[in-house]
DRENRO-951462 format. One line per field, with one value per residue (C-alpha): x, z, y. Coordinates in nm, 4 decimals, padded with zeros to 6 digits. Each point is the difference from the previous one (the first is absolute). Last residue first. Layout:
xx (X; ...)
zz (Z; ...)
yy (Y; ...)
REM end
This chain:
xx (06.3280; 00.1530; 00.3731; 00.2592; 00.0931; -00.1096; 00.0999; 00.3478; 00.0666; -00.1442; 00.2152; 00.3128; -00.0862; -00.0602; 00.3314; 00.1841; -00.1699; 00.0687; 00.3703; 00.0081; -00.1902; 00.2254; 00.3106; -00.1472; -00.0782; 00.3570; 00.0673; 00.2251; -00.1745; -00.3236; 00.1737; 00.1558; -00.3406; -00.1594; 00.2728; -00.0958; -00.3640; 00.0970; 00.1744; -00.2925; -00.2390; 00.2137; 00.0025; -00.3796; -00.0154; 00.2299; -00.1934; -00.3262; 00.1582; 00.1370; -00.3261; -00.2167; -00.2869; -00.0185; 00.0058; -00.2247; -00.2868; -00.0450; 00.0609; -00.2685; -00.0998; 00.0431; 00.2630; 00.1905; 00.0266; 00.3549; 00.1823; -00.0873; 00.0067; 00.3752; 00.0338; -00.1461; 00.3097; 00.3074; -00.1420; -00.0729; 00.3708; 00.0800; -00.3250; 00.0738; 00.3487; -00.1381; -00.2426; 00.2712; 00.2361; -00.2643; -00.0905; 00.3649; 00.0370; -00.3078; -00.1496; -00.3062; -00.3349; -00.1828; 00.3338; -00.0359; 00.3044; -00.1181; -00.3494; 00.1538; 00.2051; -00.3107; -00.1871; 00.2806; -00.0409; -00.3745; 00.0312; 00.2496; -00.2354; -00.2844; 00.2178; 00.1004; -00.3641; -00.1096; 00.2695; -00.0968; -00.3769; 00.0330; 00.2203; -00.2441; -00.2949; 00.1728; -00.0097; 00.2521; 00.2713; 00.3704; 00.0432; -00.1953; 00.2120; 00.3180; 00.2494; 00.2680; -00.2377; -00.0148; 00.3396; -00.1319; -00.2866; 00.2405; 00.2105; -00.3114; -00.1062; 00.3484; 00.0008; -00.3427; 00.0971; 00.3201; -00.1910; -00.2341)
zz (09.2429; -00.1952; 00.0439; -00.2744; -00.1707; 00.2476; 00.2892; -00.1440; -00.0716; 00.3350; 00.1980; -00.1838; 00.0550; 00.3696; 00.0418; -00.1783; 00.2091; 00.3182; -00.0871; -00.0379; 00.3238; 00.1890; -00.1286; 00.1191; 00.3412; 00.0520; 00.2365; -00.2500; 00.0969; -00.1480; -00.3270; -00.0216; 00.0676; -00.2688; -00.2426; 00.0633; -00.0514; -00.3352; -00.1115; 00.1003; -00.1794; -00.3141; 00.0082; 00.0156; -00.2822; -00.2240; 00.0791; -00.1019; -00.3222; -00.0864; 00.0926; -00.2309; -00.0715; 00.3513; 00.1664; -00.2754; 00.1422; 00.2615; 00.3635; 00.2418; 00.0819; -00.2873; -00.1846; 00.2004; -00.2750; -00.0915; 00.2884; 00.1578; 00.3669; -00.0057; -00.0824; 00.3324; 00.2090; -00.0947; 00.0923; 00.3451; 00.0838; -00.1011; 00.1564; 00.3300; 00.0185; -00.0956; 00.2921; 00.2565; -00.1567; 00.0079; 00.3594; 00.0994; -00.1913; 00.1547; -00.2053; 00.1660; -00.1560; -00.2835; -00.1214; -00.3508; 00.0334; 00.3414; -00.1276; -00.3022; 00.2230; 00.1882; -00.3270; -00.1405; 00.3045; -00.0445; -00.3766; 00.0320; 00.2299; -00.2477; -00.2968; 00.1759; 00.0839; -00.3591; -00.1297; 00.2390; -00.0414; -00.3772; 00.0246; 00.2414; -00.2254; -00.2855; 00.2119; 00.1578; -00.0162; 00.0261; -00.2455; -00.2695; 00.0622; -00.0820; 00.2873; 00.0289; 00.1852; 00.2985; 00.1180; 00.0078; 00.2228; 00.2428; 00.0104; 00.0552; 00.2937; 00.1504; -00.0520; 00.1611; 00.2966; 00.0492; -00.0062; 00.2669)
yy (15.0197; -00.2831; -00.0413; -00.0603; 00.3257; 00.2669; -00.2276; -00.0591; 00.3659; 00.1085; -00.2432; 00.1149; 00.3659; -00.0616; -00.1800; 00.2826; 00.2675; -00.1947; -00.0048; 00.3779; 00.0573; -00.2426; 00.1776; 00.3320; -00.1506; -00.1188; -00.2880; -00.1751; -00.3248; 00.1336; 00.0861; -00.3467; -00.1558; 00.2140; -00.1051; -00.3642; 00.1017; 00.1509; -00.3183; -00.2210; 00.2339; -00.0062; -00.3792; -00.0037; 00.2549; -00.2045; -00.3183; 00.1667; 00.1288; -00.3437; -00.1758; 00.2101; -00.2405; -00.1481; 00.3407; 00.1403; -00.2070; 00.2755; -00.0878; 00.1187; -00.3566; -00.2374; -00.1995; -00.2592; -00.2628; 00.0877; 00.1654; 00.3349; -00.1031; -00.0574; 00.3720; 00.1130; -00.0748; 00.2010; 00.3413; -00.1445; -00.0074; 00.3578; 00.1256; -00.1752; 00.1479; 00.3425; -00.0136; -00.0711; 00.2531; 00.2741; -00.0833; 00.0356; 00.3283; 00.1606; 00.2834; 00.1471; -00.0869; 00.1778; 00.1391; -00.1398; -00.2265; -00.1175; -00.0815; -00.1693; -00.2260; -00.1087; -00.0443; -00.2135; -00.2243; -00.0428; -00.0318; -00.2841; -00.1858; 00.0460; -00.1000; -00.3224; -00.0708; 00.0651; -00.2350; -00.2780; 00.0467; -00.0243; -00.3076; -00.1669; 00.0869; -00.1813; -00.3141; -00.2342; 00.2624; -00.0615; -00.2861; 00.1842; 00.3083; -00.1893; -00.0221; 00.2709; 00.2283; -00.2371; 00.1178; 00.3551; -00.1133; -00.1615; 00.3155; 00.2114; -00.2145; 00.0210; 00.3784; 00.0392; -00.2168; 00.2008; 00.3293; -00.1349)
REM end
């Protein structure tokens, strides 16, 4: 199962290099794509967050598995924010403030890479610290660019 997910993610990452217009037949497809990627990411971040908060027992192997998905998924939604894909929960500021949006997307990818390193270290305290940084990055972007 993990292999299938990673192969699917690799194929999706390869598709990112094509222009958004070439990837999505309709604006709704781009919106659904980015929302789906964010949903999957949220599910796996939630599992890690539950461990970091002590709501579920810490399991290093489960943490690594979830962190691997989060690190890969964090690279996907951005293809769904190309020109002409306005709508959904995305504020118009995304298309007006592209540099800031790109900076935050790159920051998220960097923080999820650090999260994976922390998970692989097998240290709950490192996981907690990395989760805090990921959460702060998500919050900053959502506060700025996502409609409630």
